[in-house]
Biopython code that builds the backbone (N, CA, C, O; Angstrom):
import numpy as np
from Bio.PDB.StructureBuilder import StructureBuilder

atoms = [
    (1, "MET", "N", (48.834, -98.087, 168.354)),
    (1, "MET", "CA", (48.101, -99.383, 169.112)),
    (1, "MET", "C", (49.431, -100.139, 169.585)),
    (1, "MET", "O", (49.293, -101.186, 170.218)),
    (2, "ILE", "N", (51.432, -99.381, 169.147)),
    (2, "ILE", "CA", (52.294, -100.671, 168.953)),
    (2, "ILE", "C", (52.693, -98.989, 170.238)),
    (2, "ILE", "O", (53.908, -98.817, 170.343)),
    (3, "GLN", "N", (52.222, -98.419, 170.688)),
    (3, "GLN", "CA", (52.310, -97.601, 171.679)),
    (3, "GLN", "C", (52.009, -98.732, 172.850)),
    (3, "GLN", "O", (52.694, -99.577, 173.425)),
    (4, "PHE", "N", (50.570, -98.288, 172.906)),
    (4, "PHE", "CA", (49.452, -99.030, 174.165)),
    (4, "PHE", "C", (50.663, -101.252, 174.843)),
    (4, "PHE", "O", (50.803, -102.233, 175.573)),
    (5, "LEU", "N", (50.944, -100.619, 173.966)),
    (5, "LEU", "CA", (51.611, -102.085, 174.528)),
    (5, "LEU", "C", (52.532, -102.550, 174.715)),
    (5, "LEU", "O", (52.700, -103.697, 175.130)),
    (6, "ILE", "N", (53.591, -101.504, 174.365)),
    (6, "ILE", "CA", (54.622, -101.216, 175.062)),
    (6, "ILE", "C", (54.801, -100.325, 175.990)),
    (6, "ILE", "O", (55.894, -100.394, 176.554)),
    (7, "ILE", "N", (53.634, -98.990, 176.555)),
    (7, "ILE", "CA", (53.336, -98.965, 177.771)),
    (7, "ILE", "C", (53.088, -99.750, 178.416)),
    (7, "ILE", "O", (53.508, -99.325, 179.492)),
    (8, "ALA", "N", (52.316, -101.500, 178.755)),
    (8, "ALA", "CA", (51.495, -102.015, 179.507)),
    (8, "ALA", "C", (52.257, -103.002, 179.318)),
    (8, "ALA", "O", (51.795, -104.100, 179.630)),
    (9, "ALA", "N", (53.530, -102.950, 178.805)),
    (9, "ALA", "CA", (55.141, -104.794, 179.296)),
    (9, "ALA", "C", (55.199, -103.435, 179.548)),
    (9, "ALA", "O", (54.191, -103.374, 180.252)),
    (10, "LEU", "N", (55.786, -101.818, 179.494)),
    (10, "LEU", "CA", (56.616, -102.146, 180.429)),
    (10, "LEU", "C", (55.449, -101.753, 181.835)),
    (10, "LEU", "O", (55.126, -102.936, 181.936)),
    (11, "VAL", "N", (55.025, -101.409, 182.390)),
    (11, "VAL", "CA", (53.608, -101.312, 183.585)),
    (11, "VAL", "C", (53.604, -102.483, 184.087)),
    (11, "VAL", "O", (53.553, -102.815, 185.272)),
    (12, "VAL", "N", (53.690, -103.476, 182.607)),
    (12, "VAL", "CA", (53.192, -105.160, 183.825)),
    (12, "VAL", "C", (55.216, -106.166, 184.617)),
    (12, "VAL", "O", (55.590, -107.143, 185.267)),
    (13, "TRP", "N", (55.820, -104.829, 183.811)),
    (13, "TRP", "CA", (57.612, -104.985, 184.113)),
    (13, "TRP", "C", (57.582, -104.411, 184.903)),
    (13, "TRP", "O", (57.424, -105.256, 185.784)),
    (14, "SER", "N", (57.616, -103.343, 185.459)),
    (14, "SER", "CA", (57.296, -102.173, 186.601)),
    (14, "SER", "C", (56.590, -102.630, 187.643)),
    (14, "SER", "O", (56.971, -102.154, 188.712)),
    (15, "ALA", "N", (55.223, -103.781, 187.751)),
    (15, "ALA", "CA", (55.117, -104.323, 188.737)),
    (15, "ALA", "C", (55.609, -105.560, 189.441)),
    (15, "ALA", "O", (55.435, -105.607, 190.659)),
    (16, "ILE", "N", (56.139, -106.464, 188.899)),
    (16, "ILE", "CA", (56.422, -107.385, 188.698)),
    (16, "ILE", "C", (58.531, -106.960, 189.230)),
    (16, "ILE", "O", (59.379, -107.406, 190.002)),
    (17, "PHE", "N", (58.482, -106.551, 188.838)),
    (17, "PHE", "CA", (59.990, -105.849, 190.104)),
    (17, "PHE", "C", (59.868, -105.405, 191.044)),
    (17, "PHE", "O", (60.642, -105.713, 191.950)),
    (18, "VAL", "N", (58.883, -104.521, 191.241)),
    (18, "VAL", "CA", (58.701, -103.974, 192.823)),
    (18, "VAL", "C", (58.158, -104.807, 193.295)),
    (18, "VAL", "O", (58.198, -104.780, 194.525)),
    (19, "PHE", "N", (57.076, -106.423, 192.416)),
    (19, "PHE", "CA", (56.963, -107.021, 193.666)),
    (19, "PHE", "C", (57.372, -107.648, 194.423)),
    (19, "PHE", "O", (57.084, -108.191, 195.490)),
    (20, "LYS", "N", (58.836, -107.418, 193.112)),
    (20, "LYS", "CA", (59.537, -109.012, 194.090)),
    (20, "LYS", "C", (60.670, -108.713, 194.638)),
    (20, "LYS", "O", (61.530, -109.576, 194.812)),
    (21, "ASN", "N", (60.911, -106.899, 195.141)),
    (21, "ASN", "CA", (61.676, -106.438, 195.544)),
    (21, "ASN", "C", (60.669, -106.117, 197.287)),
    (21, "ASN", "O", (60.616, -106.742, 198.346)),
    (22, "VAL", "N", (60.416, -105.615, 197.087)),
    (22, "VAL", "CA", (58.613, -105.253, 198.210)),
    (22, "VAL", "C", (58.156, -106.442, 198.708)),
    (22, "VAL", "O", (57.695, -106.250, 199.833)),
    (23, "PHE", "N", (58.070, -107.738, 198.322)),
    (23, "PHE", "CA", (57.413, -108.738, 199.013)),
    (23, "PHE", "C", (58.330, -109.753, 198.308)),
    (23, "PHE", "O", (58.026, -110.138, 197.179)),
    (24, "PRO", "N", (59.595, -110.268, 199.009)),
    (24, "PRO", "CA", (60.166, -111.470, 198.226)),
    (24, "PRO", "C", (60.025, -112.575, 198.821)),
    (24, "PRO", "O", (60.944, -113.294, 198.429)),
    (25, "LYS", "N", (58.976, -113.473, 200.026)),
    (25, "LYS", "CA", (58.491, -114.041, 200.341)),
    (25, "LYS", "C", (57.527, -114.196, 199.262)),
    (25, "LYS", "O", (57.801, -114.689, 198.168)),
    (26, "SER", "N", (56.194, -113.682, 199.673)),
    (26, "SER", "CA", (55.694, -113.597, 198.595)),
    (26, "SER", "C", (55.888, -113.686, 197.118)),
    (26, "SER", "O", (55.030, -114.430, 196.642)),
    (27, "ALA", "N", (56.700, -113.202, 196.215)),
    (27, "ALA", "CA", (56.597, -113.672, 195.528)),
    (27, "ALA", "C", (57.698, -114.616, 195.103)),
    (27, "ALA", "O", (58.080, -114.763, 193.942)),
    (28, "TYR", "N", (58.143, -115.208, 196.115)),
    (28, "TYR", "CA", (58.812, -116.778, 196.018)),
    (28, "TYR", "C", (57.184, -117.756, 195.401)),
    (28, "TYR", "O", (56.989, -118.389, 194.363)),
    (29, "SER", "N", (56.224, -117.455, 196.680)),
    (29, "SER", "CA", (55.773, -118.896, 197.014)),
    (29, "SER", "C", (54.675, -118.475, 195.084)),
    (29, "SER", "O", (54.125, -119.279, 194.331)),
    (30, "VAL", "N", (54.803, -116.946, 194.973)),
    (30, "VAL", "CA", (53.322, -117.138, 193.723)),
    (30, "VAL", "C", (54.122, -117.236, 192.961)),
    (30, "VAL", "O", (53.757, -117.532, 191.823)),
    (31, "PHE", "N", (55.844, -116.998, 193.277)),
    (31, "PHE", "CA", (56.775, -117.602, 191.349)),
    (31, "PHE", "C", (56.168, -118.548, 190.750)),
    (31, "PHE", "O", (55.552, -118.776, 189.709)),
    (32, "SER", "N", (56.742, -119.373, 192.333)),
    (32, "SER", "CA", (56.946, -120.997, 192.747)),
    (32, "SER", "C", (55.160, -122.249, 192.604)),
    (32, "SER", "O", (54.961, -123.197, 191.845)),
    (33, "LYS", "N", (54.589, -121.871, 193.273)),
    (33, "LYS", "CA", (52.980, -121.928, 192.478)),
    (33, "LYS", "C", (52.861, -122.007, 190.991)),
    (33, "LYS", "O", (53.052, -123.134, 190.533)),
    (34, "LEU", "N", (52.525, -120.839, 189.942)),
    (34, "LEU", "CA", (52.971, -119.947, 188.569)),
    (34, "LEU", "C", (53.658, -121.243, 187.936)),
    (34, "LEU", "O", (53.501, -122.087, 187.054)),
    (35, "ALA", "N", (54.392, -120.911, 188.807)),
    (35, "ALA", "CA", (55.464, -122.023, 188.006)),
    (35, "ALA", "C", (54.843, -123.807, 187.858)),
    (35, "ALA", "O", (54.634, -124.133, 186.690)),
    (36, "GLN", "N", (54.548, -124.938, 188.955)),
    (36, "GLN", "CA", (53.849, -125.672, 188.702)),
    (36, "GLN", "C", (52.858, -126.095, 188.125)),
    (36, "GLN", "O", (52.587, -127.215, 187.693)),
    (37, "PHE", "N", (52.121, -124.815, 188.132)),
    (37, "PHE", "CA", (50.847, -124.789, 187.396)),
    (37, "PHE", "C", (50.922, -124.758, 185.805)),
    (37, "PHE", "O", (50.097, -125.291, 185.064)),
    (38, "CYS", "N", (52.094, -124.015, 185.388)),
    (38, "CYS", "CA", (52.572, -124.058, 183.773)),
    (38, "CYS", "C", (53.388, -125.775, 183.932)),
    (38, "CYS", "O", (53.358, -126.349, 182.844)),
    (39, "ARG", "N", (54.031, -126.575, 185.000)),
    (39, "ARG", "CA", (54.395, -127.827, 184.439)),
    (39, "ARG", "C", (53.086, -128.323, 184.514)),
    (39, "ARG", "O", (52.629, -127.185, 184.412)),
    (40, "SER", "N", (52.508, -128.720, 184.565)),
    (40, "SER", "CA", (51.285, -129.347, 185.007)),
    (40, "SER", "C", (50.637, -129.466, 183.693)),
    (40, "SER", "O", (50.146, -130.481, 183.200)),
    (41, "LYS", "N", (50.735, -127.785, 182.987)),
    (41, "LYS", "CA", (50.274, -128.318, 181.954)),
    (41, "LYS", "C", (51.040, -128.634, 180.687)),
    (41, "LYS", "O", (50.698, -128.949, 179.547)),
    (42, "GLY", "N", (52.359, -128.409, 181.380)),
    (42, "GLY", "CA", (52.481, -129.802, 179.853)),
    (42, "GLY", "C", (53.336, -128.206, 179.185)),
    (42, "GLY", "O", (53.665, -128.298, 178.003)),
    (43, "TRP", "N", (53.593, -127.159, 179.728)),
    (43, "TRP", "CA", (54.646, -126.325, 179.455)),
    (43, "TRP", "C", (56.024, -125.853, 180.524)),
    (43, "TRP", "O", (56.123, -125.002, 181.408)),
    (44, "ASN", "N", (57.388, -127.290, 179.704)),
    (44, "ASN", "CA", (57.554, -127.024, 180.400)),
    (44, "ASN", "C", (58.880, -125.701, 180.919)),
    (44, "ASN", "O", (59.354, -125.185, 181.931)),
    (45, "SER", "N", (58.987, -125.668, 179.522)),
    (45, "SER", "CA", (60.239, -124.460, 178.935)),
    (45, "SER", "C", (59.831, -122.883, 179.916)),
    (45, "SER", "O", (60.618, -122.261, 180.629)),
    (46, "LEU", "N", (58.274, -122.532, 179.627)),
    (46, "LEU", "CA", (58.558, -121.706, 180.515)),
    (46, "LEU", "C", (57.926, -122.163, 181.783)),
    (46, "LEU", "O", (57.848, -121.288, 182.645)),
    (47, "ALA", "N", (57.408, -123.465, 182.125)),
    (47, "ALA", "CA", (57.993, -123.193, 183.820)),
    (47, "ALA", "C", (59.196, -123.572, 184.294)),
    (47, "ALA", "O", (59.397, -124.239, 185.309)),
    (48, "LYS", "N", (60.004, -123.130, 183.533)),
    (48, "LYS", "CA", (61.358, -123.916, 183.963)),
    (48, "LYS", "C", (62.178, -121.175, 183.818)),
    (48, "LYS", "O", (62.958, -120.431, 184.413)),
    (49, "TRP", "N", (61.686, -121.138, 183.244)),
    (49, "TRP", "CA", (61.819, -119.596, 183.103)),
    (49, "TRP", "C", (61.144, -118.995, 184.309)),
    (49, "TRP", "O", (61.860, -118.163, 184.866)),
    (50, "ILE", "N", (59.959, -119.184, 184.872)),
    (50, "ILE", "CA", (59.484, -118.398, 186.336)),
    (50, "ILE", "C", (59.527, -119.284, 187.310)),
    (50, "ILE", "O", (59.038, -118.823, 188.341)),
    (51, "GLN", "N", (59.952, -120.486, 187.423)),
    (51, "GLN", "CA", (60.809, -120.796, 188.381)),
    (51, "GLN", "C", (61.663, -119.818, 188.820)),
    (51, "GLN", "O", (62.401, -119.133, 188.112)),
    (52, "PRO", "N", (61.473, -119.747, 190.662)),
    (52, "PRO", "CA", (62.615, -118.230, 191.107)),
    (52, "PRO", "C", (63.440, -119.098, 191.637)),
    (52, "PRO", "O", (63.099, -120.242, 191.935)),
    (53, "ALA", "N", (64.494, -118.669, 191.786)),
    (53, "ALA", "CA", (65.765, -119.666, 192.251)),
    (53, "ALA", "C", (65.734, -119.945, 193.689)),
    (53, "ALA", "O", (65.300, -119.122, 194.495)),
    (54, "MET", "N", (66.098, -120.865, 193.954)),
    (54, "MET", "CA", (66.093, -120.948, 195.622)),
    (54, "MET", "C", (66.933, -120.475, 196.232)),
    (54, "MET", "O", (67.961, -120.178, 195.624)),
    (55, "VAL", "N", (66.856, -120.251, 197.468)),
    (55, "VAL", "CA", (66.813, -119.514, 198.806)),
    (55, "VAL", "C", (68.681, -120.347, 199.062)),
    (55, "VAL", "O", (68.696, -121.548, 198.794)),
    (56, "ALA", "N", (69.732, -119.882, 199.418)),
    (56, "ALA", "CA", (70.692, -121.064, 199.801)),
    (56, "ALA", "C", (71.787, -119.159, 201.047)),
    (56, "ALA", "O", (72.396, -118.093, 200.956)),
    (57, "GLY", "N", (71.335, -119.956, 201.742)),
    (57, "GLY", "CA", (73.145, -119.332, 202.208)),
    (57, "GLY", "C", (72.577, -118.811, 204.127)),
    (57, "GLY", "O", (72.700, -119.114, 205.314)),
    (58, "CYS", "N", (71.876, -117.764, 203.081)),
    (58, "CYS", "CA", (71.553, -117.004, 204.338)),
    (58, "CYS", "C", (71.066, -117.670, 205.476)),
    (58, "CYS", "O", (71.692, -117.679, 206.536)),
    (59, "GLY", "N", (69.386, -118.536, 205.224)),
    (59, "GLY", "CA", (69.136, -119.036, 206.091)),
    (59, "GLY", "C", (68.032, -117.795, 206.518)),
    (59, "GLY", "O", (67.215, -117.538, 205.633)),
    (60, "GLY", "N", (67.983, -117.432, 207.095)),
    (60, "GLY", "CA", (66.719, -116.253, 207.467)),
    (60, "GLY", "C", (65.812, -116.228, 207.277)),
    (60, "GLY", "O", (65.085, -115.808, 208.178)),
    (61, "GLY", "N", (65.267, -116.595, 206.153)),
    (61, "GLY", "CA", (63.844, -115.973, 205.029)),
    (61, "GLY", "C", (63.775, -114.385, 205.047)),
    (61, "GLY", "O", (62.898, -113.600, 205.407)),
    (62, "CYS", "N", (65.126, -114.215, 204.485)),
    (62, "CYS", "CA", (65.121, -112.449, 204.236)),
    (62, "CYS", "C", (64.734, -113.040, 202.621)),
    (62, "CYS", "O", (64.458, -111.951, 202.120)),
    (63, "GLY", "N", (64.590, -113.774, 201.797)),
    (63, "GLY", "CA", (64.199, -114.127, 200.325)),
    (63, "GLY", "C", (64.963, -113.606, 199.380)),
    (63, "GLY", "O", (64.556, -112.984, 198.398)),
    (64, "CYS", "N", (65.954, -113.821, 199.627)),
    (64, "CYS", "CA", (68.242, -113.822, 199.077)),
    (64, "CYS", "C", (68.197, -114.683, 198.193)),
    (64, "CYS", "O", (67.954, -115.806, 198.634)),
    (65, "SER", "N", (68.408, -114.577, 196.534)),
    (65, "SER", "CA", (68.285, -115.891, 195.790)),
    (65, "SER", "C", (70.329, -115.684, 195.807)),
    (65, "SER", "O", (71.088, -114.719, 195.901)),
    (66, "THR", "N", (70.538, -117.471, 195.629)),
    (66, "THR", "CA", (71.769, -117.628, 195.779)),
    (66, "THR", "C", (72.539, -116.627, 194.211)),
    (66, "THR", "O", (73.759, -116.665, 194.045)),
    (67, "SER", "N", (71.931, -116.090, 193.554)),
    (67, "SER", "CA", (72.460, -115.311, 192.246)),
    (67, "SER", "C", (73.898, -114.120, 192.910)),
    (67, "SER", "O", (75.042, -113.744, 192.654)),
    (68, "ASP", "N", (72.560, -113.927, 194.074)),
    (68, "ASP", "CA", (72.941, -112.722, 194.691)),
    (68, "ASP", "C", (74.070, -112.573, 195.703)),
    (68, "ASP", "O", (73.932, -113.100, 196.806)),
    (69, "ALA", "N", (75.576, -111.650, 195.306)),
    (69, "ALA", "CA", (76.495, -111.807, 195.754)),
    (69, "ALA", "C", (76.797, -110.993, 197.072)),
    (69, "ALA", "O", (76.488, -109.806, 197.181)),
    (70, "PRO", "N", (77.503, -111.808, 198.191)),
    (70, "PRO", "CA", (77.381, -110.751, 199.593)),
    (70, "PRO", "C", (77.557, -109.832, 199.452)),
    (70, "PRO", "O", (78.089, -109.434, 198.415)),
    (71, "ALA", "N", (77.402, -109.493, 199.873)),
    (71, "ALA", "CA", (78.226, -106.864, 199.683)),
    (71, "ALA", "C", (79.547, -107.311, 200.381)),
    (71, "ALA", "O", (79.654, -108.054, 201.357)),
    (72, "LYS", "N", (80.678, -106.600, 199.556)),
    (72, "LYS", "CA", (81.924, -106.358, 199.566)),
    (72, "LYS", "C", (81.533, -104.540, 200.297)),
    (72, "LYS", "O", (80.752, -103.694, 199.860)),
    (73, "LYS", "N", (82.239, -104.503, 201.239)),
    (73, "LYS", "CA", (81.929, -103.592, 202.125)),
    (73, "LYS", "C", (83.988, -102.642, 201.455)),
    (73, "LYS", "O", (84.881, -103.478, 201.588)),
    (74, "ALA", "N", (84.374, -101.631, 201.046)),
    (74, "ALA", "CA", (84.833, -100.635, 200.409)),
    (74, "ALA", "C", (86.330, -100.224, 201.533)),
    (74, "ALA", "O", (86.196, -99.335, 202.374)),
    (75, "GLU", "N", (87.230, -100.734, 201.439)),
    (75, "GLU", "CA", (88.185, -100.422, 202.039)),
    (75, "GLU", "C", (88.611, -98.872, 201.901)),
    (75, "GLU", "O", (88.962, -98.236, 200.907)),
    (76, "VAL", "N", (88.403, -98.355, 203.712)),
    (76, "VAL", "CA", (88.543, -97.446, 204.247)),
    (76, "VAL", "C", (90.262, -96.121, 203.289)),
    (76, "VAL", "O", (91.273, -95.951, 203.970)),
    (77, "GLN", "N", (90.207, -95.711, 202.398)),
    (77, "GLN", "CA", (91.695, -94.938, 202.452)),
    (77, "GLN", "C", (92.535, -94.146, 203.230)),
    (77, "GLN", "O", (92.073, -94.987, 202.459)),
    (78, "ALA", "N", (93.230, -93.481, 203.882)),
    (78, "ALA", "CA", (93.662, -92.033, 204.360)),
    (78, "ALA", "C", (93.932, -91.122, 203.005)),
    (78, "ALA", "O", (94.153, -91.367, 201.819)),
    (79, "VAL", "N", (93.852, -90.417, 203.491)),
    (79, "VAL", "CA", (94.320, -88.951, 201.910)),
    (79, "VAL", "C", (95.390, -88.635, 202.571)),
    (79, "VAL", "O", (95.575, -87.874, 203.520)),
    (80, "LYS", "N", (96.067, -89.301, 201.969)),
    (80, "LYS", "CA", (97.783, -87.876, 201.600)),
    (80, "LYS", "C", (97.807, -86.342, 201.559)),
    (80, "LYS", "O", (97.113, -85.515, 200.969)),
    (81, "TRP", "N", (98.303, -86.302, 201.955)),
    (81, "TRP", "CA", (98.832, -84.338, 201.724)),
    (81, "TRP", "C", (99.776, -84.462, 201.337)),
    (81, "TRP", "O", (100.578, -85.324, 201.698)),
    (82, "LYS", "N", (99.970, -83.498, 200.356)),
    (82, "LYS", "CA", (101.572, -83.487, 199.441)),
    (82, "LYS", "C", (101.918, -82.280, 200.352)),
    (82, "LYS", "O", (103.007, -81.716, 200.243)),
]
sb = StructureBuilder()
sb.init_structure("model")
sb.init_model(0)
sb.init_chain("A")
sb.init_seg("    ")
for serial, (resi, resn, name, xyz) in enumerate(atoms, 1):
    if name == "N":
        sb.init_residue(resn, " ", resi, " ")
    sb.init_atom(name, np.array(xyz, "f"), 0.0, 1.0, " ", f" {name:<3s}", serial, name[0])
structure = sb.get_structure()
């Protein structure tokens, strides 16, 4: 019985993770509406946990959140032969 619960939790977590990464705009709207529903029922701590981070920075609607740091390019270094 415990195995089924663990496997079910892993499958649900994986599905949510893939949904957030493949469909960022849809995931943002779904989690935002779910948080509003929880807030209307009085479940404020759950609503705060579900609420997605506000989009800031790029403004292109790519779905990146404020917690995403801009990618830094690695410096190309020349190989020194001795």
